[in-house]
PyMOL Python script that loads the backbone (N, CA, C, O; Angstrom):
from pymol import cmd

cmd.read_pdbstr("""\
ATOM      1  N   UNK A   1     107.521  96.352 117.113  1.00  0.00           N
ATOM      2  CA  UNK A   1     108.414  96.809 116.044  1.00  0.00           C
ATOM      3  C   UNK A   1     107.712  96.552 114.651  1.00  0.00           C
ATOM      4  O   UNK A   1     107.124  95.506 114.375  1.00  0.00           O
ATOM      5  N   UNK A   2     107.841  97.579 113.854  1.00  0.00           N
ATOM      6  CA  UNK A   2     107.248  97.533 112.471  1.00  0.00           C
ATOM      7  C   UNK A   2     108.325  97.107 111.453  1.00  0.00           C
ATOM      8  O   UNK A   2     109.517  97.228 111.735  1.00  0.00           O
ATOM      9  N   UNK A   3     107.929  96.632 110.322  1.00  0.00           N
ATOM     10  CA  UNK A   3     108.851  96.353 109.249  1.00  0.00           C
ATOM     11  C   UNK A   3     108.860  97.524 108.228  1.00  0.00           C
ATOM     12  O   UNK A   3     107.842  98.115 107.868  1.00  0.00           O
ATOM     13  N   UNK A   4     110.081  97.786 107.813  1.00  0.00           N
ATOM     14  CA  UNK A   4     110.292  99.001 106.955  1.00  0.00           C
ATOM     15  C   UNK A   4     111.217  98.646 105.759  1.00  0.00           C
ATOM     16  O   UNK A   4     111.942  97.651 105.785  1.00  0.00           O
ATOM     17  N   UNK A   5     111.164  99.422 104.809  1.00  0.00           N
ATOM     18  CA  UNK A   5     112.103  99.336 103.668  1.00  0.00           C
ATOM     19  C   UNK A   5     112.618 100.677 103.328  1.00  0.00           C
ATOM     20  O   UNK A   5     111.817 101.590 103.126  1.00  0.00           O
ATOM     21  N   UNK A   6     113.829 100.859 103.251  1.00  0.00           N
ATOM     22  CA  UNK A   6     114.524 102.049 102.805  1.00  0.00           C
ATOM     23  C   UNK A   6     115.283 101.878 101.505  1.00  0.00           C
ATOM     24  O   UNK A   6     116.133 100.995 101.392  1.00  0.00           O
ATOM     25  N   UNK A   7     114.992 102.693 100.547  1.00  0.00           N
ATOM     26  CA  UNK A   7     115.677 102.663  99.275  1.00  0.00           C
ATOM     27  C   UNK A   7     116.481 103.999  99.229  1.00  0.00           C
ATOM     28  O   UNK A   7     115.954 105.083  99.475  1.00  0.00           O
ATOM     29  N   UNK A   8     117.813 103.843  98.891  1.00  0.00           N
ATOM     30  CA  UNK A   8     118.527 105.056  98.646  1.00  0.00           C
ATOM     31  C   UNK A   8     119.458 104.877  97.458  1.00  0.00           C
ATOM     32  O   UNK A   8     119.817 103.758  97.093  1.00  0.00           O
ATOM     33  N   UNK A   9     119.860 106.057  96.832  1.00  0.00           N
ATOM     34  CA  UNK A   9     120.597 106.121  95.664  1.00  0.00           C
ATOM     35  C   UNK A   9     121.933 106.841  95.957  1.00  0.00           C
ATOM     36  O   UNK A   9     121.923 107.980  96.424  1.00  0.00           O
ATOM     37  N   UNK A  10     123.070 106.190  95.688  1.00  0.00           N
ATOM     38  CA  UNK A  10     124.325 106.751  95.941  1.00  0.00           C
ATOM     39  C   UNK A  10     124.852 107.386  94.646  1.00  0.00           C
ATOM     40  O   UNK A  10     124.629 106.796  93.589  1.00  0.00           O
ATOM     41  N   UNK A  11     125.485 108.457  94.646  1.00  0.00           N
ATOM     42  CA  UNK A  11     126.102 109.094  93.412  1.00  0.00           C
ATOM     43  C   UNK A  11     126.878 108.103  92.621  1.00  0.00           C
ATOM     44  O   UNK A  11     127.540 107.230  93.181  1.00  0.00           O
ATOM     45  N   UNK A  12     126.810 108.224  91.314  1.00  0.00           N
ATOM     46  CA  UNK A  12     127.474 107.222  90.425  1.00  0.00           C
ATOM     47  C   UNK A  12     128.961 107.442  90.364  1.00  0.00           C
ATOM     48  O   UNK A  12     129.692 106.536  89.967  1.00  0.00           O
ATOM     49  N   UNK A  13     129.454 108.645  90.753  1.00  0.00           N
ATOM     50  CA  UNK A  13     130.970 108.793  90.664  1.00  0.00           C
ATOM     51  C   UNK A  13     131.684 108.472  91.959  1.00  0.00           C
ATOM     52  O   UNK A  13     132.827 108.883  92.157  1.00  0.00           O
ATOM     53  N   UNK A  14     131.058 107.780  92.796  1.00  0.00           N
ATOM     54  CA  UNK A  14     131.686 107.379  94.102  1.00  0.00           C
ATOM     55  C   UNK A  14     132.440 105.982  93.774  1.00  0.00           C
ATOM     56  O   UNK A  14     131.852 105.068  93.196  1.00  0.00           O
ATOM     57  N   UNK A  15     133.666 105.900  94.152  1.00  0.00           N
ATOM     58  CA  UNK A  15     134.505 104.725  93.931  1.00  0.00           C
ATOM     59  C   UNK A  15     133.930 103.524  94.694  1.00  0.00           C
ATOM     60  O   UNK A  15     133.164 103.699  95.642  1.00  0.00           O
ATOM     61  N   UNK A  16     134.298 102.318  94.283  1.00  0.00           N
ATOM     62  CA  UNK A  16     133.738 101.143  94.844  1.00  0.00           C
ATOM     63  C   UNK A  16     134.007 100.996  96.388  1.00  0.00           C
ATOM     64  O   UNK A  16     133.090 100.648  97.131  1.00  0.00           O
ATOM     65  N   UNK A  17     135.273 101.264  96.869  1.00  0.00           N
ATOM     66  CA  UNK A  17     135.475 101.251  98.294  1.00  0.00           C
ATOM     67  C   UNK A  17     134.676 102.255  99.068  1.00  0.00           C
ATOM     68  O   UNK A  17     134.127 101.932 100.121  1.00  0.00           O
ATOM     69  N   UNK A  18     134.599 103.446  98.579  1.00  0.00           N
ATOM     70  CA  UNK A  18     133.808 104.541  99.213  1.00  0.00           C
ATOM     71  C   UNK A  18     132.386 104.164  99.248  1.00  0.00           C
ATOM     72  O   UNK A  18     131.728 104.453 100.247  1.00  0.00           O
ATOM     73  N   UNK A  19     131.805 103.501  98.181  1.00  0.00           N
ATOM     74  CA  UNK A  19     130.485 103.105  98.107  1.00  0.00           C
ATOM     75  C   UNK A  19     130.138 102.010  99.183  1.00  0.00           C
ATOM     76  O   UNK A  19     129.113 102.037  99.863  1.00  0.00           O
ATOM     77  N   UNK A  20     131.067 101.090  99.254  1.00  0.00           N
ATOM     78  CA  UNK A  20     130.848 100.052 100.302  1.00  0.00           C
ATOM     79  C   UNK A  20     130.867 100.717 101.728  1.00  0.00           C
ATOM     80  O   UNK A  20     130.070 100.352 102.592  1.00  0.00           O
ATOM     81  N   UNK A  21     131.736 101.637 101.935  1.00  0.00           N
ATOM     82  CA  UNK A  21     131.734 102.276 103.326  1.00  0.00           C
ATOM     83  C   UNK A  21     130.514 103.133 103.594  1.00  0.00           C
ATOM     84  O   UNK A  21     130.146 103.311 104.756  1.00  0.00           O
ATOM     85  N   UNK A  22     129.853 103.686 102.542  1.00  0.00           N
ATOM     86  CA  UNK A  22     128.589 104.371 102.672  1.00  0.00           C
ATOM     87  C   UNK A  22     127.496 103.416 103.014  1.00  0.00           C
ATOM     88  O   UNK A  22     126.668 103.742 103.864  1.00  0.00           O
ATOM     89  N   UNK A  23     127.431 102.213 102.389  1.00  0.00           N
ATOM     90  CA  UNK A  23     126.441 101.227 102.552  1.00  0.00           C
ATOM     91  C   UNK A  23     126.605 100.718 104.071  1.00  0.00           C
ATOM     92  O   UNK A  23     125.625 100.608 104.808  1.00  0.00           O
ATOM     93  N   UNK A  24     127.841 100.434 104.459  1.00  0.00           N
ATOM     94  CA  UNK A  24     128.101  99.955 105.872  1.00  0.00           C
ATOM     95  C   UNK A  24     127.818 100.999 106.913  1.00  0.00           C
ATOM     96  O   UNK A  24     127.333 100.649 107.989  1.00  0.00           O
ATOM     97  N   UNK A  25     128.088 102.255 106.665  1.00  0.00           N
ATOM     98  CA  UNK A  25     127.838 103.341 107.578  1.00  0.00           C
ATOM     99  C   UNK A  25     126.354 103.543 107.846  1.00  0.00           C
ATOM    100  O   UNK A  25     125.922 103.781 108.974  1.00  0.00           O
ATOM    101  N   UNK A  26     125.563 103.433 106.718  1.00  0.00           N
ATOM    102  CA  UNK A  26     124.125 103.601 106.924  1.00  0.00           C
ATOM    103  C   UNK A  26     123.430 102.405 107.507  1.00  0.00           C
ATOM    104  O   UNK A  26     122.363 102.529 108.108  1.00  0.00           O
ATOM    105  N   UNK A  27     124.060 101.179 107.326  1.00  0.00           N
ATOM    106  CA  UNK A  27     123.525 100.044 108.035  1.00  0.00           C
ATOM    107  C   UNK A  27     123.824 100.166 109.540  1.00  0.00           C
ATOM    108  O   UNK A  27     123.025  99.739 110.373  1.00  0.00           O
ATOM    109  N   UNK A  28     124.940 100.734 109.862  1.00  0.00           N
ATOM    110  CA  UNK A  28     125.312 100.918 111.201  1.00  0.00           C
ATOM    111  C   UNK A  28     124.439 102.009 111.907  1.00  0.00           C
ATOM    112  O   UNK A  28     124.192 101.919 113.110  1.00  0.00           O
ATOM    113  N   UNK A  29     123.989 103.015 111.156  1.00  0.00           N
ATOM    114  CA  UNK A  29     123.107 104.035 111.665  1.00  0.00           C
ATOM    115  C   UNK A  29     121.771 103.321 112.101  1.00  0.00           C
ATOM    116  O   UNK A  29     121.184 103.642 113.134  1.00  0.00           O
ATOM    117  N   UNK A  30     121.348 102.377 111.289  1.00  0.00           N
ATOM    118  CA  UNK A  30     120.130 101.663 111.551  1.00  0.00           C
ATOM    119  C   UNK A  30     120.260 100.747 112.787  1.00  0.00           C
ATOM    120  O   UNK A  30     119.403 100.780 113.670  1.00  0.00           O
ATOM    121  N   UNK A  31     121.313  99.944 112.847  1.00  0.00           N
ATOM    122  CA  UNK A  31     121.512  99.015 113.906  1.00  0.00           C
ATOM    123  C   UNK A  31     121.844  99.634 115.208  1.00  0.00           C
ATOM    124  O   UNK A  31     121.525  99.065 116.252  1.00  0.00           O
ATOM    125  N   UNK A  32     122.506 100.841 115.206  1.00  0.00           N
ATOM    126  CA  UNK A  32     122.813 101.567 116.384  1.00  0.00           C
ATOM    127  C   UNK A  32     121.583 102.149 117.081  1.00  0.00           C
ATOM    128  O   UNK A  32     121.588 102.453 118.274  1.00  0.00           O
ATOM    129  N   UNK A  33     120.459 102.297 116.219  1.00  0.00           N
ATOM    130  CA  UNK A  33     119.249 102.820 116.762  1.00  0.00           C
ATOM    131  C   UNK A  33     118.160 101.791 116.919  1.00  0.00           C
ATOM    132  O   UNK A  33     116.968 102.096 116.918  1.00  0.00           O
ATOM    133  N   UNK A  34     118.633 100.506 117.060  1.00  0.00           N
ATOM    134  CA  UNK A  34     117.742  99.399 117.419  1.00  0.00           C
ATOM    135  C   UNK A  34     117.073  98.645 116.262  1.00  0.00           C
ATOM    136  O   UNK A  34     116.132  97.888 116.502  1.00  0.00           O
ATOM    137  N   UNK A  35     117.518  98.822 115.047  1.00  0.00           N
ATOM    138  CA  UNK A  35     116.947  98.118 113.891  1.00  0.00           C
ATOM    139  C   UNK A  35     117.537  96.759 113.798  1.00  0.00           C
ATOM    140  O   UNK A  35     118.713  96.550 114.096  1.00  0.00           O
ATOM    141  N   UNK A  36     116.731  95.843 113.390  1.00  0.00           N
ATOM    142  CA  UNK A  36     117.222  94.414 113.056  1.00  0.00           C
ATOM    143  C   UNK A  36     117.138  94.301 111.510  1.00  0.00           C
ATOM    144  O   UNK A  36     116.049  94.207 110.943  1.00  0.00           O
ATOM    145  N   UNK A  37     118.289  94.312 110.864  1.00  0.00           N
ATOM    146  CA  UNK A  37     118.380  94.282 109.395  1.00  0.00           C
ATOM    147  C   UNK A  37     118.030  92.881 108.928  1.00  0.00           C
ATOM    148  O   UNK A  37     118.640  91.914 109.383  1.00  0.00           O
ATOM    149  N   UNK A  38     117.096  92.754 108.060  1.00  0.00           N
ATOM    150  CA  UNK A  38     116.690  91.462 107.494  1.00  0.00           C
ATOM    151  C   UNK A  38     117.401  91.126 106.133  1.00  0.00           C
ATOM    152  O   UNK A  38     117.827  90.000 105.877  1.00  0.00           O
ATOM    153  N   UNK A  39     117.491  92.201 105.282  1.00  0.00           N
ATOM    154  CA  UNK A  39     118.055  92.000 103.942  1.00  0.00           C
ATOM    155  C   UNK A  39     118.557  93.316 103.447  1.00  0.00           C
ATOM    156  O   UNK A  39     117.941  94.365 103.638  1.00  0.00           O
ATOM    157  N   UNK A  40     119.799  93.226 102.747  1.00  0.00           N
ATOM    158  CA  UNK A  40     120.297  94.316 102.064  1.00  0.00           C
ATOM    159  C   UNK A  40     120.531  93.957 100.593  1.00  0.00           C
ATOM    160  O   UNK A  40     121.330  93.074 100.283  1.00  0.00           O
ATOM    161  N   UNK A  41     119.844  94.632  99.717  1.00  0.00           N
ATOM    162  CA  UNK A  41     119.891  94.335  98.289  1.00  0.00           C
ATOM    163  C   UNK A  41     120.559  95.450  97.552  1.00  0.00           C
ATOM    164  O   UNK A  41     119.966  96.509  97.347  1.00  0.00           O
ATOM    165  N   UNK A  42     121.808  95.229  97.141  1.00  0.00           N
ATOM    166  CA  UNK A  42     122.501  96.276  96.353  1.00  0.00           C
ATOM    167  C   UNK A  42     122.189  96.014  94.864  1.00  0.00           C
ATOM    168  O   UNK A  42     122.764  95.127  94.234  1.00  0.00           O
ATOM    169  N   UNK A  43     121.248  96.829  94.330  1.00  0.00           N
ATOM    170  CA  UNK A  43     120.759  96.572  93.039  1.00  0.00           C
ATOM    171  C   UNK A  43     121.751  97.077  91.972  1.00  0.00           C
ATOM    172  O   UNK A  43     121.605  96.731  90.800  1.00  0.00           O
ATOM    173  N   UNK A  44     122.729  97.864  92.341  1.00  0.00           N
ATOM    174  CA  UNK A  44     123.747  98.215  91.353  1.00  0.00           C
ATOM    175  C   UNK A  44     123.417  99.562  90.644  1.00  0.00           C
ATOM    176  O   UNK A  44     122.521 100.309  91.035  1.00  0.00           O
ATOM    177  N   UNK A  45     124.192  99.804  89.600  1.00  0.00           N
ATOM    178  CA  UNK A  45     124.014 101.050  88.832  1.00  0.00           C
ATOM    179  C   UNK A  45     122.815 100.950  87.918  1.00  0.00           C
ATOM    180  O   UNK A  45     122.653  99.992  87.163  1.00  0.00           O
ATOM    181  N   UNK A  46     121.951 102.004  88.012  1.00  0.00           N
ATOM    182  CA  UNK A  46     120.816 102.022  87.212  1.00  0.00           C
ATOM    183  C   UNK A  46     120.566 103.491  86.675  1.00  0.00           C
ATOM    184  O   UNK A  46     120.991 104.483  87.268  1.00  0.00           O
ATOM    185  N   UNK A  47     119.895 103.538  85.589  1.00  0.00           N
ATOM    186  CA  UNK A  47     119.513 104.831  84.946  1.00  0.00           C
ATOM    187  C   UNK A  47     118.395 105.461  85.769  1.00  0.00           C
ATOM    188  O   UNK A  47     117.451 104.770  86.152  1.00  0.00           O
ATOM    189  N   UNK A  48     118.483 106.753  86.047  1.00  0.00           N
ATOM    190  CA  UNK A  48     117.460 107.464  86.772  1.00  0.00           C
ATOM    191  C   UNK A  48     116.323 107.834  85.786  1.00  0.00           C
ATOM    192  O   UNK A  48     116.557 107.998  84.589  1.00  0.00           O
ATOM    193  N   UNK A  49     115.090 107.961  86.319  1.00  0.00           N
ATOM    194  CA  UNK A  49     114.029 108.294  85.563  1.00  0.00           C
ATOM    195  C   UNK A  49     114.142 109.709  85.090  1.00  0.00           C
ATOM    196  O   UNK A  49     113.690 110.059  83.999  1.00  0.00           O
ATOM    197  N   UNK A  50     114.754 110.528  85.927  1.00  0.00           N
ATOM    198  CA  UNK A  50     114.948 111.987  85.615  1.00  0.00           C
ATOM    199  C   UNK A  50     116.288 112.384  86.331  1.00  0.00           C
ATOM    200  O   UNK A  50     116.780 111.697  87.226  1.00  0.00           O
ATOM    201  N   UNK A  51     116.821 113.519  85.874  1.00  0.00           N
ATOM    202  CA  UNK A  51     118.121 113.961  86.387  1.00  0.00           C
ATOM    203  C   UNK A  51     117.894 114.423  87.816  1.00  0.00           C
ATOM    204  O   UNK A  51     116.934 115.137  88.105  1.00  0.00           O
ATOM    205  N   UNK A  52     118.811 113.998  88.731  1.00  0.00           N
ATOM    206  CA  UNK A  52     118.855 114.407  90.078  1.00  0.00           C
ATOM    207  C   UNK A  52     120.204 115.014  90.402  1.00  0.00           C
ATOM    208  O   UNK A  52     121.219 114.323  90.319  1.00  0.00           O
ATOM    209  N   UNK A  53     120.242 116.214  90.749  1.00  0.00           N
ATOM    210  CA  UNK A  53     121.576 116.938  91.062  1.00  0.00           C
ATOM    211  C   UNK A  53     122.614 116.666  89.935  1.00  0.00           C
ATOM    212  O   UNK A  53     123.765 116.299  90.174  1.00  0.00           O
ATOM    213  N   UNK A  54     122.145 116.863  88.757  1.00  0.00           N
ATOM    214  CA  UNK A  54     123.009 116.770  87.552  1.00  0.00           C
ATOM    215  C   UNK A  54     123.505 115.284  87.260  1.00  0.00           C
ATOM    216  O   UNK A  54     124.444 115.094  86.487  1.00  0.00           O
ATOM    217  N   UNK A  55     122.891 114.306  87.858  1.00  0.00           N
ATOM    218  CA  UNK A  55     123.284 112.922  87.678  1.00  0.00           C
ATOM    219  C   UNK A  55     122.174 112.190  86.847  1.00  0.00           C
ATOM    220  O   UNK A  55     120.981 112.414  87.052  1.00  0.00           O
ATOM    221  N   UNK A  56     122.597 111.348  85.945  1.00  0.00           N
ATOM    222  CA  UNK A  56     121.665 110.568  85.078  1.00  0.00           C
ATOM    223  C   UNK A  56     121.596 109.037  85.593  1.00  0.00           C
ATOM    224  O   UNK A  56     120.636 108.320  85.312  1.00  0.00           O
ATOM    225  N   UNK A  57     122.559 108.646  86.276  1.00  0.00           N
ATOM    226  CA  UNK A  57     122.675 107.374  86.847  1.00  0.00           C
ATOM    227  C   UNK A  57     122.853 107.335  88.379  1.00  0.00           C
ATOM    228  O   UNK A  57     123.192 108.364  88.964  1.00  0.00           O
ATOM    229  N   UNK A  58     122.643 106.217  89.031  1.00  0.00           N
ATOM    230  CA  UNK A  58     122.821 106.108  90.474  1.00  0.00           C
ATOM    231  C   UNK A  58     122.887 104.667  90.895  1.00  0.00           C
ATOM    232  O   UNK A  58     122.364 103.765  90.239  1.00  0.00           O
ATOM    233  N   UNK A  59     123.569 104.480  92.047  1.00  0.00           N
ATOM    234  CA  UNK A  59     123.753 103.112  92.573  1.00  0.00           C
ATOM    235  C   UNK A  59     122.692 102.877  93.617  1.00  0.00           C
ATOM    236  O   UNK A  59     122.704 103.491  94.684  1.00  0.00           O
ATOM    237  N   UNK A  60     121.780 101.992  93.308  1.00  0.00           N
ATOM    238  CA  UNK A  60     120.563 101.727  94.173  1.00  0.00           C
ATOM    239  C   UNK A  60     120.888 100.707  95.242  1.00  0.00           C
ATOM    240  O   UNK A  60     121.532  99.686  94.998  1.00  0.00           O
ATOM    241  N   UNK A  61     120.392 101.041  96.498  1.00  0.00           N
ATOM    242  CA  UNK A  61     120.451 100.009  97.586  1.00  0.00           C
ATOM    243  C   UNK A  61     119.105 100.009  98.292  1.00  0.00           C
ATOM    244  O   UNK A  61     118.538 101.058  98.596  1.00  0.00           O
ATOM    245  N   UNK A  62     118.592  98.759  98.553  1.00  0.00           N
ATOM    246  CA  UNK A  62     117.378  98.577  99.268  1.00  0.00           C
ATOM    247  C   UNK A  62     117.631  97.805 100.536  1.00  0.00           C
ATOM    248  O   UNK A  62     118.223  96.726 100.515  1.00  0.00           O
ATOM    249  N   UNK A  63     117.179  98.366 101.642  1.00  0.00           N
ATOM    250  CA  UNK A  63     117.349  97.734 103.003  1.00  0.00           C
ATOM    251  C   UNK A  63     116.020  97.400 103.627  1.00  0.00           C
ATOM    252  O   UNK A  63     115.199  98.300 103.806  1.00  0.00           O
ATOM    253  N   UNK A  64     115.757  96.132 103.974  1.00  0.00           N
ATOM    254  CA  UNK A  64     114.580  95.675 104.688  1.00  0.00           C
ATOM    255  C   UNK A  64     114.963  95.425 106.088  1.00  0.00           C
ATOM    256  O   UNK A  64     115.966  94.763 106.353  1.00  0.00           O
ATOM    257  N   UNK A  65     114.190  95.937 107.004  1.00  0.00           N
ATOM    258  CA  UNK A  65     114.504  95.796 108.472  1.00  0.00           C
ATOM    259  C   UNK A  65     113.278  95.937 109.351  1.00  0.00           C
ATOM    260  O   UNK A  65     112.234  96.400 108.891  1.00  0.00           O
ATOM    261  N   UNK A  66     113.392  95.543 110.618  1.00  0.00           N
ATOM    262  CA  UNK A  66     112.369  95.725 111.568  1.00  0.00           C
ATOM    263  C   UNK A  66     112.919  96.743 112.614  1.00  0.00           C
ATOM    264  O   UNK A  66     114.080  96.668 113.015  1.00  0.00           O
ATOM    265  N   UNK A  67     112.053  97.689 113.038  1.00  0.00           N
ATOM    266  CA  UNK A  67     112.528  98.762 113.835  1.00  0.00           C
ATOM    267  C   UNK A  67     111.430  99.633 114.409  1.00  0.00           C
ATOM    268  O   UNK A  67     110.277  99.558 113.984  1.00  0.00           O
ATOM    269  N   UNK A  68     111.805 100.482 115.402  1.00  0.00           N
ATOM    270  CA  UNK A  68     110.921 101.515 115.829  1.00  0.00           C
ATOM    271  C   UNK A  68     111.204 102.758 114.954  1.00  0.00           C
ATOM    272  O   UNK A  68     112.263 102.799 114.328  1.00  0.00           O
ATOM    273  N   UNK A  69     110.356 103.730 114.879  1.00  0.00           N
ATOM    274  CA  UNK A  69     110.574 104.875 113.966  1.00  0.00           C
ATOM    275  C   UNK A  69     111.766 105.760 114.258  1.00  0.00           C
ATOM    276  O   UNK A  69     112.145 106.571 113.414  1.00  0.00           O
ATOM    277  N   UNK A  70     112.369 105.629 115.429  1.00  0.00           N
ATOM    278  CA  UNK A  70     113.532 106.430 115.727  1.00  0.00           C
ATOM    279  C   UNK A  70     114.703 106.178 114.792  1.00  0.00           C
ATOM    280  O   UNK A  70     115.461 107.087 114.455  1.00  0.00           O
ATOM    281  N   UNK A  71     114.837 104.875 114.367  1.00  0.00           N
ATOM    282  CA  UNK A  71     115.945 104.480 113.460  1.00  0.00           C
ATOM    283  C   UNK A  71     115.771 105.158 112.188  1.00  0.00           C
ATOM    284  O   UNK A  71     116.755 105.652 111.635  1.00  0.00           O
ATOM    285  N   UNK A  72     114.586 105.232 111.658  1.00  0.00           N
ATOM    286  CA  UNK A  72     114.284 105.897 110.360  1.00  0.00           C
ATOM    287  C   UNK A  72     114.525 107.374 110.461  1.00  0.00           C
ATOM    288  O   UNK A  72     115.050 107.953 109.510  1.00  0.00           O
ATOM    289  N   UNK A  73     114.187 108.010 111.518  1.00  0.00           N
ATOM    290  CA  UNK A  73     114.456 109.480 111.789  1.00  0.00           C
ATOM    291  C   UNK A  73     115.901 109.755 111.726  1.00  0.00           C
ATOM    292  O   UNK A  73     116.310 110.717 111.076  1.00  0.00           O
ATOM    293  N   UNK A  74     116.756 108.916 112.406  1.00  0.00           N
ATOM    294  CA  UNK A  74     118.156 109.120 112.358  1.00  0.00           C
ATOM    295  C   UNK A  74     118.770 108.861 110.951  1.00  0.00           C
ATOM    296  O   UNK A  74     119.661 109.592 110.520  1.00  0.00           O
ATOM    297  N   UNK A  75     118.303 107.858 110.277  1.00  0.00           N
ATOM    298  CA  UNK A  75     118.770 107.536 108.937  1.00  0.00           C
ATOM    299  C   UNK A  75     118.480 108.778 108.043  1.00  0.00           C
ATOM    300  O   UNK A  75     119.349 109.260 107.316  1.00  0.00           O
ATOM    301  N   UNK A  76     117.199 109.278 108.134  1.00  0.00           N
ATOM    302  CA  UNK A  76     116.801 110.407 107.325  1.00  0.00           C
ATOM    303  C   UNK A  76     117.643 111.567 107.612  1.00  0.00           C
ATOM    304  O   UNK A  76     118.088 112.197 106.653  1.00  0.00           O
ATOM    305  N   UNK A  77     117.933 111.947 108.852  1.00  0.00           N
ATOM    306  CA  UNK A  77     118.691 113.071 109.243  1.00  0.00           C
ATOM    307  C   UNK A  77     120.157 112.986 108.680  1.00  0.00           C
ATOM    308  O   UNK A  77     120.677 113.962 108.139  1.00  0.00           O
ATOM    309  N   UNK A  78     120.789 111.808 108.825  1.00  0.00           N
ATOM    310  CA  UNK A  78     122.123 111.622 108.306  1.00  0.00           C
ATOM    311  C   UNK A  78     122.222 111.582 106.801  1.00  0.00           C
ATOM    312  O   UNK A  78     123.204 112.065 106.238  1.00  0.00           O
ATOM    313  N   UNK A  79     121.216 111.011 106.120  1.00  0.00           N
ATOM    314  CA  UNK A  79     121.211 110.996 104.651  1.00  0.00           C
ATOM    315  C   UNK A  79     121.086 112.355 104.080  1.00  0.00           C
ATOM    316  O   UNK A  79     121.678 112.619 103.033  1.00  0.00           O
ATOM    317  N   UNK A  80     120.356 113.242 104.693  1.00  0.00           N
ATOM    318  CA  UNK A  80     120.245 114.582 104.279  1.00  0.00           C
ATOM    319  C   UNK A  80     121.523 115.340 104.335  1.00  0.00           C
ATOM    320  O   UNK A  80     121.754 116.232 103.518  1.00  0.00           O
ATOM    321  N   UNK A  81     122.366 115.011 105.283  1.00  0.00           N
ATOM    322  CA  UNK A  81     123.663 115.708 105.425  1.00  0.00           C
ATOM    323  C   UNK A  81     124.766 115.079 104.484  1.00  0.00           C
ATOM    324  O   UNK A  81     125.778 115.721 104.204  1.00  0.00           O
ATOM    325  N   UNK A  82     124.548 113.835 104.016  1.00  0.00           N
ATOM    326  CA  UNK A  82     125.519 113.117 103.264  1.00  0.00           C
ATOM    327  C   UNK A  82     125.515 113.572 101.803  1.00  0.00           C
ATOM    328  O   UNK A  82     124.471 113.613 101.151  1.00  0.00           O
ATOM    329  N   UNK A  83     126.721 113.917 101.302  1.00  0.00           N
ATOM    330  CA  UNK A  83     126.772 114.359  99.866  1.00  0.00           C
ATOM    331  C   UNK A  83     126.734 113.108  99.001  1.00  0.00           C
ATOM    332  O   UNK A  83     126.446 113.244  97.811  1.00  0.00           O
ATOM    333  N   UNK A  84     127.006 111.867  99.509  1.00  0.00           N
ATOM    334  CA  UNK A  84     127.072 110.700  98.720  1.00  0.00           C
ATOM    335  C   UNK A  84     125.631 110.124  98.300  1.00  0.00           C
ATOM    336  O   UNK A  84     125.476 109.424  97.299  1.00  0.00           O
ATOM    337  N   UNK A  85     124.641 110.476  99.133  1.00  0.00           N
ATOM    338  CA  UNK A  85     123.314 109.930  98.888  1.00  0.00           C
ATOM    339  C   UNK A  85     122.505 111.099  98.164  1.00  0.00           C
ATOM    340  O   UNK A  85     122.321 112.197  98.688  1.00  0.00           O
ATOM    341  N   UNK A  86     122.053 110.744  96.924  1.00  0.00           N
ATOM    342  CA  UNK A  86     121.325 111.827  96.175  1.00  0.00           C
ATOM    343  C   UNK A  86     119.797 111.737  96.402  1.00  0.00           C
ATOM    344  O   UNK A  86     119.093 112.725  96.191  1.00  0.00           O
ATOM    345  N   UNK A  87     119.288 110.589  96.819  1.00  0.00           N
ATOM    346  CA  UNK A  87     117.866 110.434  97.098  1.00  0.00           C
ATOM    347  C   UNK A  87     117.640 109.255  97.965  1.00  0.00           C
ATOM    348  O   UNK A  87     118.287 108.224  97.785  1.00  0.00           O
ATOM    349  N   UNK A  88     116.705 109.366  98.945  1.00  0.00           N
ATOM    350  CA  UNK A  88     116.345 108.255  99.786  1.00  0.00           C
ATOM    351  C   UNK A  88     114.845 108.242 100.078  1.00  0.00           C
ATOM    352  O   UNK A  88     114.209 109.293 100.002  1.00  0.00           O
ATOM    353  N   UNK A  89     114.265 107.106 100.404  1.00  0.00           N
ATOM    354  CA  UNK A  89     112.856 107.054 100.728  1.00  0.00           C
ATOM    355  C   UNK A  89     112.627 105.787 101.635  1.00  0.00           C
ATOM    356  O   UNK A  89     113.157 104.699 101.411  1.00  0.00           O
ATOM    357  N   UNK A  90     111.801 106.045 102.655  1.00  0.00           N
ATOM    358  CA  UNK A  90     111.500 104.936 103.568  1.00  0.00           C
ATOM    359  C   UNK A  90     110.037 104.738 103.572  1.00  0.00           C
ATOM    360  O   UNK A  90     109.245 105.681 103.575  1.00  0.00           O
ATOM    361  N   UNK A  91     109.652 103.350 103.570  1.00  0.00           N
ATOM    362  CA  UNK A  91     108.171 103.044 103.608  1.00  0.00           C
ATOM    363  C   UNK A  91     108.003 101.892 104.700  1.00  0.00           C
ATOM    364  O   UNK A  91     108.930 101.155 105.039  1.00  0.00           O
ATOM    365  N   UNK A  92     106.814 101.833 105.167  1.00  0.00           N
ATOM    366  CA  UNK A  92     106.498 100.766 106.129  1.00  0.00           C
ATOM    367  C   UNK A  92     105.790  99.641 105.351  1.00  0.00           C
ATOM    368  O   UNK A  92     104.865  99.876 104.574  1.00  0.00           O
ATOM    369  N   UNK A  93     106.264  98.424 105.594  1.00  0.00           N
ATOM    370  CA  UNK A  93     105.600  97.201 105.021  1.00  0.00           C
ATOM    371  C   UNK A  93     104.564  96.791 106.024  1.00  0.00           C
ATOM    372  O   UNK A  93     104.863  96.556 107.195  1.00  0.00           O
ATOM    373  N   UNK A  94     103.294  96.703 105.538  1.00  0.00           N
ATOM    374  CA  UNK A  94     102.218  96.199 106.353  1.00  0.00           C
ATOM    375  C   UNK A  94     101.872  94.716 106.307  1.00  0.00           C
ATOM    376  O   UNK A  94     100.743  94.313 106.586  1.00  0.00           O
ATOM    377  N   UNK A  95     102.871  93.918 105.948  1.00  0.00           N
ATOM    378  CA  UNK A  95     102.678  92.573 105.717  1.00  0.00           C
ATOM    379  C   UNK A  95     102.772  91.773 106.949  1.00  0.00           C
ATOM    380  O   UNK A  95     102.622  90.552 106.906  1.00  0.00           O
TER     381      UNK A  95
END
""", "prot")
cmd.dss("prot")
cmd.show_as("cartoon", "prot")
cmd.util.cbc("prot")
cmd.orient("prot")
């Protein structure tokens, strides 16, 4: 199993309860596909470097986990269909 980090940005106009359900839903996507979540860092509302889908701000979440690549593939697939996530990126940590 490799170690990965996924950073995703949730739309700023999502209410607090809905935002928490998005975070929980995408953690469940990872764990259902065999990922072992090590850390979830909700960085909060931040200004974007450039406008994405007409938004200037976004709610940043960083998840560190160990997994096989299938969990990332499923996360990527579901994040593309979600209207709540405006951007996401996964990287492998070689530490």
